[in-house]
N, C-alpha and C positions, 0 to 999 in steps of 0.2 A: 844173442845175448852175449857178453864177454863174459871169460870165465871169471875176471874180476870182480865184475859187477854180480854175479851169481855169488861167490865168495861175501862180499859186503852185504847182499841183500839176506843170506843166511845167517850172518853173523849178526844181523840189527833186527833181525824176525822178533817179534813179541814172541816171549814163550807162554802164549794163553794157551793153547791146546793141551801143551806138559801138564801146565798148572792145572787145568781142568781134567786131564786124567790123572793126575795125582791125588786130586780132591774127590775123584768117583772111587778111587781105591781105599782111599783113607775112610770113605763113607761105609763102603762095604765092610770095612775092617771092625769100624764103631759099631756098626750093626749087629754083626758076629759076636761082638763081646757085650754090647748092650749097654755100651759106655756112653759118657758123653764128651765132646770136643773141648776138652780144658786148655789144650795146647791153644786152640785157635781164638777161642774169648779171652785169653790172657792178653793178646794182643790189641792195643788202642786202635790200629789200623781196621781190624775188622769191624770197628763201629762205622757207620756210614750217615752223613749228616742228614742225608734228606728222608732218612727214618724219623727223624722228627717231626714230620708231616702226619705220618701215621700215629704217631704218639700223641700228638695234640688233639687227633680226629676221638682218640679212645679216652684221653684226657676230658673230652667234653660230654662224655657217657656218665663221666662220674658224679654221682649225687651231691650238691652242698652238704656239708658236716659230716662227710664220711671220714673214716679212718683206714687209709691205704697202706696196703703193701704191694710195691711192684717186684715182680718177679722177673730177672732178666734186666736189670735197671740201666746196666750201662753206664752213660756218663751222667746219668741222674736226670735229664731235659724235664721230667715231669714233674720234678719237685718245684721247680721255679714256673712251671705253666699253671698247677693246680691254683685256685683262690685262696683265700686265706682262711676260709672256715673248713678245710681239708688238711687233716694233718696226713704226714708222708714218711713212711719206712721204705729204705731200700734194701734188696737182696738181689743177689746174683752169685754165678758160680764160682767168681773169682773175687778178690781182694782188691776191688778198684781204688775205694776211698774207707778210711778207717772206720766210718759209720755204716758199710756195706753189712748186711747179714749175709754171711757165705752159705748158701745152699745149691742142692744139686738135686732138681725136680726127678732127675731119673733115679734116684737114690732115697727113697721115702723111710728108710729102715733109720734115718738118723731123724731125730725129733726137732722141729721148731714150734714155738710158744705162738700160737695163733689168737690167742683170745684177745688181744689189745685192737685187732684189725675187724672191720665189716666189709671190706672191699678189696679186690686183688686184681692187678692189673697186670696183662702179659701181653706185651707189644714184641710181636716177631721172636716166641717163644715156643709156641706148640709145636713148630715144624721140627722141633731138634726133641720131642718128648716122645718115648716110644709108648707110653701106657696114659692117653690123656684121659682116660675113665678112673684110675687110680689116682692120678692129678686132683680130679673136680672131689671124687669121694675123701681125699686129704683135707680139702678147702671146705667141704660141706658143713661141717660142725660150728664153725664161727665164721664164713665169710657169707654174704648176704647179696653181694653185687661182684658181678666178675664182667670186666672190660677186657676182650681179648681178640685178637687177629690172626688169624689161617690160611693157608695159601690152599683151597682144596684142590684136591689132585684131579678133579674134572672140570676145575675153572682155570686154574693156575698151570698153562701147558711148559711150566720150564723145565728142565731135567733136573728129577730131585736130588739125585745123586751126586751132579755137578754142584750143586747148591749146599751140598751138606746134609739137608734134610733127613730126619730118621726115621718119620711117617707119612703115611701116604694116604690119607682120609680123605672121601669125597665129602660134599656138603651133607647130603642126606646122611651118611654116616656118622659124620661130625653131629649133627643135629639129634641124633637118634642118642649119641652119648651125653648130650646136654640134658636130653629127656630123661633117661634110665638114672640119671645123679640128681634129677629133682631139680633141673635150674630148668626156666624158659626163658626165650628169646623174646626181648622187649624191643631194640631195635636192631637193625642191621643194613650194613653200606657196604661198599667197595672203596679201596685204596688201590688205585693200579688193577692188579687180577688177584689183590689179598681182602678175604673177606671180615670184615670187623664186627662184631657183637658184643652189644649189651645184655648180659645175663642177670636175672634175678632170681633168686630160691623161691621156689614154688612154697606156698604155707600149708602146714599140715590139716 
């Protein structure tokens, strides 16, 4: 290969490996600080359109007549997908729309009123949560139904640091958390390598 061709190849080489290395370092830094990646989620290009398929599948779990709050609502695709018997409120880590309730599930010291809701949807959110048990206990007093996805560490073989994921629960560990927080798995399916669950609060 000529020197000129080598130079051209280097100039036009995709910086994918570099970007992934940067993300690994960023994830390690976030984990050390137990903080959320607000910078990442402030960028609209961080939201992928094909995630709407997963959101639809979770939306199909939502019972008619539910009062939904969606955490990590992003572009609020779910709002228009749910039927007219269901009310919808968006929450996210950034103010993407005027009606979005800004809330960080990694910082539960700040209060948010959940009394208007009985159902929570978390699509592609739990991977970015450090303490899933704390989040479920936070939801428990008001939320009867939870529709949630998670890339279980023993099923999804992706590099968790490169994806910016902040937790590493296996399917068994995750279900143990659901159980300990008094939620039972009513339905479960897969989207790609992601586990989708419909949880319902146990009756006392």
